[in-house]
C-alpha positions in Angstrom: 0.1 0.0 0.0 1.2 3.4 -0.9 -0.7 6.4 0.8 -1.1 9.3 -1.5 -3.0 12.2 -0.1 -6.1 10.8 1.7 -6.4 7.6 -0.4 -4.5 4.3 0.0 -3.1 3.2 -3.4 -2.3 -0.5 -4.0 -0.2 -1.8 -6.7 -1.1 -5.5 -7.8 1.8 -6.6 -10.1 2.3 -10.1 -11.1 5.9 -10.9 -11.4 6.8 -13.7 -13.6 9.2 -16.4 -12.2 11.5 -18.8 -14.1 12.8 -22.1 -13.1 16.5 -22.8 -13.7 16.5 -26.6 -14.7 20.3 -26.9 -14.4 20.5 -25.8 -10.7 16.9 -26.4 -9.6 16.2 -22.8 -8.6 13.4 -20.4 -9.2 14.1 -16.7 -9.8 11.8 -13.6 -10.4 12.1 -11.7 -13.7 13.5 -8.3 -13.2 11.0 -5.6 -13.2 12.6 -2.6 -15.2 10.9 0.1 -13.3 11.6 -1.3 -9.8 15.1 -1.6 -8.1 15.1 -5.0 -6.6 16.7 -3.6 -3.3 13.8 -1.3 -2.7 10.2 -1.8 -1.8 9.1 1.1 -3.9 9.2 2.2 -7.7 11.4 4.9 -9.2 8.2 6.9 -9.9 7.2 6.8 -6.2 10.7 7.9 -5.2 10.4 11.0 -7.7 7.0 11.8 -6.4 8.3 11.9 -2.7 11.3 13.9 -3.9 9.0 16.4 -5.5 6.9 16.5 -2.4 9.9 17.3 -0.4 10.4 20.5 -2.3 7.1 22.0 -0.8 6.5 19.9 2.4 8.3 19.0 5.6 9.6 15.2 6.0 7.0 14.6 8.5 4.3 16.0 6.0 5.4 13.5 3.4 
């Protein structure tokens, strides 16, 4: 859930998985707009940075 304003925004994104037969592992396909180390998208990061120009950190 990503709260934006007074509304909760949910992102429902099915992520494909692939199975590597050689090593018997299952991996997720990389999603080009999201950094795998983060729990949010680049667009959301830009939105928060834009808000920070006009709001306090607590307000964001």
